[in-house]
C-alpha positions as CSV (number, residue, x, y, z in Angstrom):
1,M,43.6,-20.0,-18.0
2,R,44.8,-22.6,-20.5
3,C,43.1,-25.7,-21.7
4,G,44.5,-29.1,-22.2
5,V,44.8,-29.6,-26.0
6,A,48.5,-29.5,-26.9
7,T,48.3,-28.7,-30.6
8,V,45.9,-26.3,-32.2
9,N,45.9,-23.9,-35.1
10,L,47.1,-20.3,-34.6
11,F,44.3,-17.9,-33.8
12,R,44.1,-14.1,-34.4
13,V,41.3,-11.6,-33.8
14,G,42.2,-9.2,-36.6
15,I,43.4,-6.3,-34.4
16,R,47.1,-5.9,-35.0
17,L,48.3,-4.8,-31.6
18,V,46.5,-7.7,-30.0
19,D,47.4,-10.3,-32.6
20,E,51.1,-9.5,-32.2
21,R,50.9,-10.9,-28.7
22,L,48.4,-13.7,-29.4
23,R,50.9,-15.2,-31.9
24,L,52.8,-16.5,-28.9
25,A,49.8,-18.4,-27.5
26,E,49.9,-22.2,-27.5
27,G,46.7,-24.2,-27.1
28,P,43.1,-23.0,-27.3
29,T,42.6,-19.5,-26.3
30,R,39.5,-17.7,-24.8
31,V,38.9,-14.2,-26.0
32,L,36.3,-12.0,-24.4
33,F,35.0,-8.7,-25.9
34,I,33.3,-7.0,-23.1
35,S,31.4,-3.8,-24.1
36,S,30.0,-0.9,-22.2
37,P,26.2,-0.3,-22.7
38,G,25.6,1.3,-26.1
39,I,28.5,-0.3,-27.9
40,D,27.5,-3.2,-30.2
41,P,30.2,-5.9,-29.9
42,A,29.0,-7.8,-33.0
43,P,31.5,-6.1,-35.4
44,Y,34.3,-7.5,-33.3
45,G,32.9,-11.0,-33.5
46,V,32.6,-10.7,-37.3
47,N,36.1,-9.2,-37.5
48,S,37.5,-12.1,-35.4
49,A,35.6,-14.6,-37.6
50,V,37.0,-13.1,-40.9
51,A,40.6,-13.0,-39.4
52,A,40.3,-16.7,-38.6
53,L,38.8,-17.6,-41.9
54,K,41.6,-15.8,-43.8
55,E,44.1,-18.0,-41.8
56,G,42.3,-21.1,-43.0
57,L,40.5,-21.9,-39.8
58,E,37.0,-23.2,-39.6
59,V,34.5,-21.0,-37.7
60,T,31.2,-21.7,-36.1
61,Y,29.4,-18.4,-35.3
62,L,26.5,-18.9,-32.9
63,V,24.0,-16.0,-32.8
64,N,21.2,-15.9,-30.3
65,N,20.1,-12.3,-30.0
66,K,19.4,-11.5,-33.7
67,P,18.5,-13.3,-36.9
68,A,21.5,-14.9,-38.6
69,D,21.1,-12.5,-41.6
70,A,21.9,-9.6,-39.2
71,I,25.5,-11.0,-38.9
72,R,25.8,-11.2,-42.7
73,A,24.5,-7.6,-42.8
74,V,27.2,-6.4,-40.3
75,A,29.8,-8.2,-42.4
76,D,28.6,-6.5,-45.6
77,L,28.9,-3.1,-44.0
78,M,32.4,-3.9,-43.0
79,G,33.2,-5.0,-46.6
80,F,33.3,-8.7,-45.9
81,D,31.4,-11.2,-48.1
82,L,30.7,-14.3,-46.1
83,E,29.0,-16.2,-48.9
84,E,32.1,-17.9,-50.3
85,W,33.2,-19.2,-46.8
86,E,29.7,-20.4,-46.1
87,S,29.4,-22.1,-49.4
88,T,32.6,-24.1,-48.8
89,G,31.5,-25.0,-45.3
90,Q,34.5,-23.2,-43.7
91,L,32.0,-20.8,-42.0
92,R,28.8,-22.1,-40.3
93,I,26.4,-19.6,-38.8
94,L,24.4,-21.4,-36.1
95,D,21.0,-19.9,-35.6
96,S,19.9,-20.1,-32.0
97,F,17.7,-17.0,-32.2
98,S,14.8,-18.7,-34.0
99,G,14.7,-21.4,-31.4
100,Y,14.4,-18.8,-28.6
101,M,11.8,-16.9,-30.5
102,N,10.0,-20.1,-31.5
103,I,9.8,-19.0,-35.1
104,P,10.7,-20.9,-38.4
105,S,14.2,-20.8,-39.7
106,N,15.6,-21.2,-43.2
107,E,19.2,-21.5,-41.9
108,E,21.1,-24.6,-42.8
109,H,22.5,-24.7,-39.2
110,R,20.0,-24.0,-36.4
111,L,19.6,-24.9,-32.8
112,D,15.9,-25.7,-32.0
113,T,16.4,-26.2,-28.3
114,P,18.8,-23.5,-27.2
115,Q,17.7,-23.8,-23.5
116,D,19.2,-27.4,-23.5
117,T,22.9,-26.7,-22.6
118,N,24.1,-30.2,-23.5
119,A,22.3,-30.0,-26.9
120,M,24.0,-26.7,-27.5
121,I,27.5,-28.0,-26.7
122,E,26.9,-31.1,-28.8
123,S,25.7,-29.2,-31.8
124,I,28.6,-26.8,-31.7
125,C,31.2,-29.6,-31.3
126,D,29.6,-31.5,-34.2
127,L,30.0,-28.5,-36.4
128,T,33.5,-27.5,-35.3
129,S,36.5,-29.7,-35.6
130,E,39.3,-29.6,-32.9
131,G,41.6,-26.6,-33.0
132,N,39.2,-24.3,-34.8
133,V,37.0,-21.4,-33.7
134,V,33.7,-20.9,-32.0
135,I,32.2,-17.4,-31.7
136,F,29.4,-16.9,-29.2
137,D,27.1,-13.9,-29.9
138,S,26.1,-13.2,-27.2
139,L,27.0,-14.3,-23.7
140,S,24.7,-11.7,-22.1
141,S,21.7,-12.8,-24.2
142,Y,22.4,-16.4,-23.2
143,I,22.2,-15.4,-19.5
144,D,19.1,-13.3,-20.0
145,M,17.2,-16.1,-21.8
146,C,17.8,-18.8,-19.2
147,E,14.5,-19.5,-17.4
148,G,16.2,-19.8,-14.0
149,G,17.4,-16.2,-14.0
150,E,20.9,-14.7,-13.8
151,T,22.4,-17.2,-11.3
152,D,21.2,-20.2,-13.4
153,G,22.3,-18.5,-16.6
154,M,25.8,-18.0,-15.2
155,E,26.1,-21.6,-14.2
156,R,25.0,-22.8,-17.6
157,L,27.2,-20.3,-19.4
158,M,30.4,-21.4,-17.5
159,R,29.6,-25.0,-18.5
160,V,29.3,-24.0,-22.1
161,V,32.5,-22.0,-22.1
162,G,34.5,-24.6,-20.2
163,S,33.3,-27.5,-22.4
164,L,34.0,-25.7,-25.7
165,C,37.4,-24.5,-24.7
166,E,38.7,-28.0,-24.3
167,E,39.1,-28.3,-28.0
168,H,38.4,-25.0,-29.6
169,H,39.3,-21.4,-29.6
170,F,36.4,-19.5,-28.1
171,V,35.4,-15.8,-28.7
172,G,32.6,-14.5,-26.5
173,L,30.8,-11.2,-26.9
174,F,29.4,-9.7,-23.7
175,S,27.6,-6.5,-22.9
176,T,27.5,-5.3,-19.3
177,W,23.8,-4.6,-18.9
178,G,23.0,-4.5,-15.2
179,Y,24.5,-7.8,-14.1
180,E,25.8,-8.5,-10.6
181,P,29.5,-7.3,-10.4
182,K,30.5,-10.7,-9.1
183,N,29.1,-12.4,-12.2
184,I,30.8,-9.9,-14.5
185,Q,34.1,-10.7,-12.7
186,T,33.5,-14.4,-13.0
187,I,33.1,-14.0,-16.8
188,R,36.3,-12.0,-17.0
189,E,38.2,-14.6,-15.1
190,A,37.0,-17.4,-17.4
191,F,38.9,-15.9,-20.3
192,D,42.6,-15.6,-20.9
193,T,42.3,-12.5,-23.2
194,V,39.9,-9.7,-22.1
195,L,39.4,-6.8,-24.5
196,A,37.1,-4.0,-23.1
197,L,35.3,-1.7,-25.5
198,Q,34.6,1.7,-23.9
199,P,33.5,5.1,-25.2
200,V,35.3,8.3,-24.3
201,E,33.6,11.6,-24.8
202,R,35.4,14.9,-25.2
203,L,33.1,17.9,-25.9
204,T,31.2,16.9,-29.0
205,I,33.6,14.1,-30.1
206,V,32.8,10.5,-29.0
207,R,35.6,8.0,-29.7
208,Q,35.8,4.3,-28.9
209,F,38.7,2.7,-27.1
210,L,39.9,-0.8,-26.7
211,R,41.4,-1.6,-23.3
212,A,43.3,-4.8,-23.1
213,E,42.9,-6.0,-19.5
214,K,44.9,-9.1,-20.2
215,I,46.3,-11.0,-23.3
216,D,47.2,-14.6,-23.3
217,G,46.7,-14.8,-19.6
218,Q,49.1,-11.9,-18.8
219,V,47.8,-8.6,-17.3
220,V,48.6,-5.8,-19.7
221,P,48.8,-2.5,-17.8
222,D,48.0,0.8,-19.7
223,F,47.3,-1.0,-23.0
224,V,44.6,1.3,-24.4
225,V,44.2,2.2,-28.1
226,P,41.6,4.1,-30.1
227,I,39.5,1.8,-32.2
228,K,37.1,2.1,-35.1
229,V,34.9,-0.2,-37.1
230,M,35.6,0.9,-40.7
231,Q,32.7,0.5,-43.2
232,P,34.2,-1.0,-45.3
233,G,37.5,-2.2,-43.8
234,G,36.7,-3.9,-40.6
235,V,38.1,-3.1,-37.1
236,R,41.2,-0.9,-37.1
237,V,43.3,0.7,-34.5
238,F,42.3,4.3,-35.3
239,F,44.1,7.5,-34.7
240,P,41.7,10.4,-35.1
241,K,44.2,13.1,-36.2
242,I,47.8,13.1,-37.3
243,L,48.8,16.7,-38.0
244,V,51.1,17.6,-40.9
245,T,52.6,21.1,-40.4
246,G,55.5,23.1,-41.6
247,P,56.6,26.4,-43.3
248,F,55.2,27.7,-46.6
249,H,56.3,25.7,-49.7
250,S,57.9,23.0,-47.6
251,G,55.9,20.2,-49.4
252,K,53.2,19.5,-46.8
253,S,50.4,18.8,-49.4
254,S,52.7,16.4,-51.2
255,I,53.5,14.6,-47.9
256,V,49.8,14.3,-47.1
257,Q,49.2,12.8,-50.6
258,A,52.2,10.5,-50.3
259,I,51.2,8.9,-47.0
260,S,47.4,8.9,-47.5
261,T,45.2,6.2,-49.1
262,S,43.0,9.1,-50.3
263,S,43.3,12.9,-49.9
264,V,41.9,16.3,-50.8
265,S,43.4,19.8,-50.7
266,V,41.9,23.3,-50.8
267,D,44.4,25.4,-52.7
268,R,44.7,28.5,-54.9
269,L,47.4,28.7,-57.6
270,G,49.1,25.7,-56.1
271,T,49.2,27.0,-52.6
272,T,47.2,25.6,-49.7
273,I,44.8,28.3,-48.4
274,A,42.8,26.2,-46.0
275,M,43.9,22.7,-45.1
276,D,44.7,19.3,-46.6
277,H,42.9,16.2,-45.5
278,G,43.8,12.6,-46.0
279,Y,42.8,9.2,-44.8
280,L,45.2,6.3,-44.5
281,D,44.7,2.5,-44.0
282,Y,48.1,1.0,-43.3
283,K,49.0,-2.5,-41.9
284,G,46.0,-2.7,-39.6
285,F,46.1,1.0,-38.6
286,A,43.8,3.8,-39.8
287,A,44.2,7.5,-39.3
288,D,42.8,10.9,-40.5
289,I,45.6,13.2,-41.7
290,F,45.2,17.0,-41.5
291,G,47.7,19.4,-43.1
292,T,47.9,23.0,-42.0
293,P,48.6,26.0,-44.2
294,G,52.1,27.5,-43.8
295,Q,51.5,31.2,-44.2
296,E,51.7,33.4,-41.1
297,N,48.3,35.0,-41.7
298,F,46.8,31.5,-40.8
299,D,48.6,31.3,-37.5
300,P,45.4,32.2,-35.4
301,I,43.7,29.0,-36.5
302,L,46.7,26.6,-36.1
303,E,45.9,25.9,-32.5
304,Y,42.3,25.1,-33.5
305,L,43.5,22.8,-36.3
306,A,45.8,21.0,-33.9
307,E,43.0,20.1,-31.4
308,E,42.6,16.3,-30.9
309,A,45.9,15.6,-32.7
310,V,47.7,12.5,-31.5
311,A,51.0,13.0,-33.4
312,V,52.7,15.6,-35.6
313,I,54.7,15.3,-38.8
314,L,56.8,18.5,-39.3
315,V,57.7,19.0,-42.9
316,V,60.7,21.3,-43.7
317,D,62.6,22.1,-46.9
318,A,66.1,20.5,-46.2
319,T,67.6,23.0,-48.6
320,K,66.3,26.1,-46.7
321,P,67.6,26.3,-43.1
322,D,66.5,29.9,-43.1
323,T,62.9,28.6,-42.7
324,F,63.7,26.6,-39.6
325,P,62.8,29.4,-37.1
326,R,59.4,29.5,-38.8
327,A,59.1,25.7,-38.4
328,R,59.9,26.0,-34.6
329,T,57.2,28.6,-34.3
330,M,54.7,26.3,-36.0
331,L,55.6,23.5,-33.6
332,Q,54.9,25.8,-30.7
333,L,51.6,26.9,-32.1
334,T,50.4,23.4,-32.8
335,K,51.8,22.0,-29.5
336,G,53.9,19.6,-31.5
337,Y,56.6,19.5,-28.9
338,A,54.3,17.7,-26.5
339,L,53.2,15.0,-29.0
340,P,54.9,12.1,-30.8
341,L,56.9,14.0,-33.5
342,V,58.6,13.0,-36.7
343,V,60.4,15.4,-39.1
344,A,60.1,15.0,-42.9
345,A,63.3,16.5,-44.3
346,N,61.9,17.2,-47.8
347,F,63.8,17.8,-51.1
348,S,66.5,15.6,-49.7
349,D,67.6,14.6,-53.3
350,L,69.0,18.1,-54.0
351,E,72.7,18.6,-53.7
352,E,72.4,21.5,-51.2
353,S,70.1,19.6,-48.8
354,L,71.1,19.1,-45.2
355,T,71.7,15.7,-43.6
356,P,69.1,14.5,-41.0
357,D,71.5,15.3,-38.2
358,Q,72.0,18.8,-39.5
359,V,68.2,19.3,-39.9
360,R,67.6,18.1,-36.3
361,D,70.3,20.4,-35.0
362,G,69.0,23.3,-37.0
363,L,65.6,22.9,-35.6
364,G,67.0,22.6,-32.0
365,L,65.3,19.2,-31.5
366,Q,66.4,16.4,-29.1
367,S,68.6,13.7,-30.5
368,N,65.8,11.1,-30.2
369,V,63.4,12.9,-32.6
370,P,63.4,11.0,-35.9
371,V,64.3,12.9,-39.1
372,I,63.3,11.1,-42.3
373,P,64.7,12.2,-45.7
374,T,61.8,12.5,-48.2
375,I,61.1,13.4,-51.8
376,A,57.4,14.0,-51.4
377,V,56.5,14.5,-55.0
378,R,57.9,11.0,-55.7
379,G,56.6,9.4,-52.6
380,S,60.1,8.6,-51.4
381,G,60.4,8.3,-47.7
382,A,56.6,7.9,-47.2
383,E,56.8,4.3,-46.0
384,E,59.6,5.2,-43.5
385,L,57.5,8.1,-42.2
386,L,54.5,5.9,-41.6
387,E,56.6,3.2,-40.0
388,M,58.1,5.7,-37.6
389,I,54.9,7.6,-36.7
390,F,53.1,4.3,-35.9
391,E,56.1,3.0,-34.0
392,L,55.9,6.1,-31.8
393,L,52.1,5.8,-31.4
394,M,52.5,2.1,-30.4
395,S,55.1,2.9,-27.8
396,E,54.2,2.9,-24.1
397,E,53.1,6.5,-24.2
398,G,51.1,6.0,-27.4
399,L,49.1,3.2,-25.9
400,T,48.1,5.1,-22.8
401,L,45.1,7.5,-22.4
402,G,45.5,10.9,-20.8
403,D,44.6,11.3,-17.2
404,G,41.1,12.7,-17.8
405,E,40.2,9.9,-20.2
406,K,41.3,7.3,-17.6
407,E,39.2,8.9,-15.0
408,D,36.1,8.7,-17.2
409,N,36.6,5.1,-18.0
410,D,37.2,4.3,-14.3
411,E,33.8,5.9,-13.5
412,E,32.1,3.9,-16.3
413,D,33.5,0.6,-14.9
């Protein structure tokens, strides 16, 4: 659904894979973050606000289910200081909560009669110039607080959304707490971008996924990515485990250090005896990196270390093809053949090193498996490794959950 203003500023929500598609949007856009019970959508509203503010847009953030300071606290946890934007007037937090609770407010911008739909629309439009951003936190609380019940609340909410979208980008936060299915569907249909926040539990691990039901009015089948609110850092597409494996002395620890924002290694006399662990934050993506030991006596735990891995970086010494059989064994033990796979051909600066094609052939890999020449101790090739691994994870296969996870989400819906 598209509104009638021809020229507005570009709007992004600060989540890379979504923003790459929103860049094509023309005119005001409506973005809905719809969350399962138990997931707080507020960080996604804050993340959208900060992304817009960084693009130079004005933002009005209406909050009706918590004190305005709670939004500032969420931003602080995410590493965002809203004070400068508020002091310049670029960001205005509109306190609707105090009006509902009938308590005093020290906020510069407040809505004393939040039950008056026309007054709410007028106040927001007075604060927000054409082509800028309104964030509404939360749509579900607005429905709940309407005196006429859910039906009346839905009618009022649709008036608010429709009126504000005529001139502004609109971001709505909505939690699906026991509403009529037809009303939930009505809200979905009122937005041209719908991003569902859903938990997925596997044994003791609970992860959060973002499912894009549609972006810029277009249905997006199988667009599902793991997501995490970093504190600090904001919302990131988050891959819980990228595994780095390979034979003894191939340079795995150096690769982990080269691609990680921060890393630690458990070693003895320069040899990894347990595992490496790193964390990376790269161009809107985040991931935990786990490096395995290469010695055969650690083989019994390789399968355990590989659990929950979403991709594998196989590190080999490009000057030692005699270690390639061992590398193939490690791929089998870590189930690397079944995951997005990139090979780091290390020590590629040495005269006797093999070419990428020779490394691929020596490992018996298919022709489409990327082989990146690296000099790990210098960090050479690290950027190319990251670009390739995220390109694979962003592919159609990388954006799709496994069958079991899809079934769980379908049940939750």
